[in-house]
C-alpha positions in Angstrom: -0.3 0.0 0.1 2.7 2.4 1.1 4.3 2.2 -2.6 0.8 2.9 -4.3 0.5 6.0 -2.6 4.0 7.3 -3.4 3.3 6.8 -6.5 -0.3 8.9 -6.3 2.1 11.4 -4.9 4.7 11.3 -7.8 1.9 11.6 -9.9 1.0 15.3 -8.4 3.6 17.2 -10.3 3.0 16.0 -13.9 -1.0 16.1 -13.2 -0.1 19.9 -12.1 1.6 20.2 -15.8 -0.9 19.2 -17.7 -3.8 21.2 -15.9 -1.4 24.6 -15.8 -0.6 23.9 -19.2 -4.4 23.6 -20.5 -5.2 26.7 -18.6 -1.7 28.9 -19.9 -2.6 28.6 -23.4 -6.6 29.2 -22.8 -5.5 32.5 -21.6 -3.8 33.1 -24.5 -6.3 32.6 -26.9 -9.2 34.0 -24.8 -10.3 37.5 -26.1 -10.4 40.3 -23.9 -6.7 39.8 -22.5 -4.6 42.8 -20.8 -3.2 44.7 -24.0 -7.2 44.5 -25.7 -8.3 46.2 -21.9 -5.8 48.5 -22.4 -6.4 49.5 -25.8 -9.8 49.9 -25.4 -9.4 52.0 -22.1 -7.2 54.2 -24.3 -9.8 54.7 -26.9 -12.5 55.4 -24.3 -10.3 58.1 -22.8 -9.8 59.8 -26.2 -14.0 59.2 -26.8 -14.3 61.0 -23.4 -12.0 63.7 -24.0 -13.7 64.4 -27.7 -10.4 63.6 -29.8 -11.0 61.7 -33.2 -8.2 60.2 -34.8 -10.1 59.2 -38.3 -8.8 56.1 -39.5 -5.7 56.0 -36.8 -5.5 53.7 -34.1 -5.4 55.2 -30.8 -2.2 53.7 -30.2 0.4 53.0 -32.0 2.3 49.7 -33.1 5.1 50.6 -31.0 2.8 51.6 -27.9 1.0 48.0 -29.0 4.1 46.2 -28.8 5.8 47.4 -25.6 2.3 46.7 -23.6 2.5 42.9 -24.7 5.9 42.8 -23.8 5.4 44.2 -20.2 2.4 41.5 -20.5 4.5 39.1 -21.9 2.7 38.6 -25.1 5.1 39.2 -27.3 6.1 35.5 -27.3 4.3 32.3 -28.3 2.4 31.0 -25.7 4.2 27.7 -25.3 7.5 30.0 -25.0 5.9 31.7 -21.9 4.6 28.7 -20.3 8.3 27.9 -20.2 9.2 31.0 -18.9 6.2 31.0 -16.2 7.5 27.4 -14.8 11.1 29.1 -14.7 9.9 31.5 -12.6 7.6 29.1 -10.6 10.3 26.9 -10.1 12.2 30.1 -8.4 8.9 30.8 -6.3 7.4 33.6 -8.1 4.3 33.5 -9.5 4.5 37.1 -11.1 2.5 40.4 -10.6 -1.1 40.9 -10.7 -2.0 42.9 -14.0 -4.5 45.0 -11.9 -2.7 45.2 -8.5 0.7 45.2 -9.5 1.4 43.2 -6.7 3.2 39.8 -6.4 0.5 37.1 -6.4 1.4 35.3 -3.6 1.3 38.7 -1.3 -2.7 39.1 -2.8 -3.2 35.2 -2.4 -1.6 35.2 1.5 -3.6 38.2 2.3 -7.1 36.0 0.7 -6.0 32.8 2.0 -6.1 33.3 5.9 -10.0 34.7 5.6 -11.2 31.7 3.4 -9.4 29.4 5.3 -11.3 30.5 8.5 -14.8 30.1 6.7 -13.6 26.9 5.2 -12.3 25.3 8.4 -15.2 26.2 10.0 -17.5 24.8 7.4 -15.8 21.6 7.6 -15.9 20.9 11.3 -19.1 22.0 12.3 -20.5 20.3 9.6 -19.1 17.0 10.4 -19.6 17.7 14.1 -23.2 18.2 13.4 -24.4 16.0 10.5 -22.9 12.6 11.8 -24.5 12.2 14.9 -27.7 13.9 13.3 -27.3 10.9 10.7 -27.0 8.5 13.3 -29.9 9.8 15.2 -32.1 9.9 12.0 -31.2 6.4 10.7 -32.1 4.9 14.8 -35.1 7.0 14.9 -36.1 6.4 11.1 -39.9 7.4 10.5 -40.4 9.0 13.9 -41.1 12.7 14.6 -37.3 13.5 15.1 -36.8 11.8 12.0 -39.9 14.2 9.8 -38.9 17.4 12.0 -35.1 17.3 11.1 -35.7 15.9 7.1 -38.2 19.1 7.1 -35.9 21.9 8.2 -32.8 20.0 6.2 -34.5 19.8 2.9 -35.6 23.7 3.5 -32.3 24.6 4.0 -30.8 22.7 1.1 -33.7 24.5 -1.2 -32.4 27.9 0.0 -29.4 28.7 -2.0 -26.9 30.3 0.3 -26.3 33.6 -1.5 -30.3 33.9 -1.4 -30.1 32.9 2.5 -27.4 35.7 2.9 -29.6 38.6 1.9 -32.6 37.6 3.8 -30.5 37.4 6.9 -28.2 40.6 6.0 -32.4 42.2 5.5 -33.4 41.1 8.9 -30.6 40.5 11.1 -28.4 43.2 10.3 -30.6 46.2 8.8 -33.5 45.7 10.5 -32.7 44.2 13.7 -28.9 45.3 13.8 -27.5 42.5 15.5 -25.0 41.5 13.3 -22.5 43.4 10.6 -23.6 43.3 7.0 -20.3 42.0 5.5 -16.6 42.6 6.0 -14.3 39.9 7.7 -13.4 41.9 10.5 -14.7 45.3 12.1 -13.6 48.6 10.7 -11.6 49.8 14.0 -9.2 46.2 13.1 -8.9 46.6 9.4 -5.2 48.0 9.6 -3.9 44.3 11.0 -3.2 41.7 8.7 -5.6 38.4 8.0 -2.8 36.5 10.2 -2.4 39.4 12.3 -6.3 39.1 13.5 -5.9 35.9 15.0 -3.3 37.2 17.5 -5.3 39.9 18.8 -8.3 38.7 21.6 -10.4 42.2 20.3 -9.9 41.5 16.8 -10.8 37.7 16.7 -14.5 38.5 18.6 -15.1 40.8 15.9 -14.3 38.1 13.5 -16.5 35.5 15.3 -19.4 38.7 15.7 -18.9 39.0 11.7 -18.5 35.5 10.7 -21.8 34.1 11.8 -24.1 35.0 9.3 -21.5 34.0 6.3 -21.0 30.8 8.3 -24.8 30.3 7.9 -25.2 30.5 4.9 -22.0 28.3 4.2 -23.2 25.3 6.4 -27.1 25.3 5.0 -25.9 23.8 1.8 -23.6 20.8 3.1 -26.2 20.1 5.8 -28.3 18.0 3.6 -25.9 16.3 1.9 -23.8 15.1 4.6 -26.6 13.7 7.1 -28.6 12.0 4.7 -25.5 10.4 3.5 -24.8 9.2 6.6 -28.2 8.0 7.6 -29.1 6.2 4.6 -25.5 4.0 4.9 -26.0 3.5 8.2 -29.6 2.3 7.6 -28.2 -0.1 5.0 -25.7 -1.6 7.7 -28.6 -1.7 10.2 -30.4 -4.2 8.1 -27.0 -6.4 7.1 -26.8 -9.8 8.4 -23.8 -9.1 10.5 -25.7 -6.8 12.3 -28.5 -8.8 13.2 -25.9 -11.9 14.0 -24.1 -9.6 16.5 -27.6 -8.3 18.4 -28.2 -12.6 18.6 -25.2 -13.2 20.2 -25.7 -10.8 22.8 -23.8 -7.6 21.6 -25.7 -4.7 22.7 -27.7 -2.8 20.0 -25.9 0.7 20.7 -22.6 -1.4 21.0 -23.1 -3.4 17.6 -24.0 0.1 16.0 -21.1 1.8 17.2 -18.7 -1.0 16.6 -19.5 -2.3 13.3 -22.5 -0.4 11.6 -21.2 3.3 12.4 -17.6 2.5 11.2 -19.0 0.9 7.5 -20.9 3.7 7.1 -18.1 6.2 7.7 -16.5 4.9 4.5 -18.6 6.9 2.3 -18.1 10.0 4.6 -14.3 9.7 4.2 -14.6 9.0 0.6 -15.9 12.6 -0.3 -13.8 14.4 2.8 -10.8 14.9 0.8 -12.7 16.8 -1.8 -14.0 18.9 1.1 -10.3 20.1 1.3 -10.7 22.4 -1.2 -13.2 24.3 0.2 -10.7 25.5 2.8 -9.4 27.9 0.3 -12.1 28.2 -2.3 -15.2 28.8 -0.4 -18.0 30.5 -2.3 -16.9 33.8 -4.4 -20.9 34.3 -4.4 -21.4 34.5 -0.6 -18.0 36.5 -0.5 -19.6 39.3 -2.9 -22.5 39.3 -0.8 -21.1 40.1 2.5 -18.3 41.7 1.1 -15.5 39.1 2.3 -11.8 39.5 0.9 -11.5 35.9 0.4 -9.6 33.4 -2.2 -13.1 32.7 -4.0 -13.8 36.6 -4.8 -10.2 36.5 -5.7 -10.1 34.2 -8.3 -13.5 35.5 -9.8 -12.5 38.7 -9.9 -9.3 37.8 -11.7 -11.1 35.6 -14.2 -13.5 38.5 -15.2 -10.7 41.6 -15.3 -8.3 38.8 -17.1 -5.5 39.1 -14.6 -4.0 36.1 -15.7 -1.1 35.5 -13.3 -3.7 35.6 -10.3 -5.8 33.3 -12.5 -2.8 30.6 -12.6 -1.6 31.0 -9.1 -5.4 30.5 -8.2 -5.6 27.5 -10.1 -2.2 26.2 -9.5 -3.0 25.8 -5.9 -6.8 24.7 -6.2 -5.5 21.8 -8.2 -3.0 20.9 -5.7 -5.2 20.8 -2.7 -8.0 19.1 -4.8 -5.2 15.9 -6.0 -4.0 16.0 -2.4 -7.6 16.1 -1.3 -8.4 12.7 -3.3 -5.2 10.7 -1.2 -6.3 12.0 1.8 -9.6 10.3 0.8 -7.9 7.6 -0.2 -5.6 6.9 3.1 -9.0 7.5 5.2 -11.0 4.7 3.6 -7.7 2.4 4.1 -7.7 3.4 7.6 -11.4 3.2 8.2 -12.0 -0.2 6.0 -9.1 -2.8 6.7 -10.7 -4.6 3.6 -9.1 -2.2 1.6 -5.3 -2.7 0.4 -4.5 -0.3 -2.5 -2.2 -1.6 -4.8 
């Protein structure tokens, strides 16, 4: 099994190479790049100032060529990709076209914010949904199961960003119980994202600001995880080995915890690795609604603004986490189910 996981880890670099190669090539052929945007901005400025060039261009060919050289579009895409790999090998992802700052700095500012929400979302989801799924399976078709199912499906039917708008309207605007948005209060805006967690007052402000966004993050994942746990546990409760264990005198509670629950955790472990990417990406709609400058919103804005260095950085990190998460899922499955042997 050890050799299997070593091969899986060794496959990460070539897989990342293929993903980044495809995305890099797409960025070179998608219209509306930084050179075209600079050209259109110059035309708009000339139009606003009342200047007319007739059949002449708003920018000379020499200026356009200088723009291409500045943004790295003066070379064929495959040569530019090799240069990007060389910079990456030195730990450099380039500078943002929009902010003119290193991509690592911008990602480092957004990552702790999304990581905070992602960790809380995953931890609360599993701490609540797994026991709730067990309870619903044991109390199947009772009032506990029926009422919880109504609440879960009602929450699942409401998109997170729609619920967020309602929460802001009721709890922030009308009641003024919670802030309308932002990651931290204005009095602590000067602190860097990592510094917020080392300041007691700033951290309390973060928790106060996080209540409404966390509800929106959690509302969708509750139904999937809870019902996944319940359905697989019910299948295992009806299995022959459970009836045999109970017939031999094993208490029902012990049989559930020692046998059925462990087998029912296999599907949960299978999907756990995919949730790692939620640690950083989050939901860009929720981040946009609550004005949270997280990792997901950073990537979305970079796509809209054709800020390709940030796009490549987001794709690289997200792909790496997804590949790493799949390996972690396999490890968890192997730990839970001793019958599984990866070769």
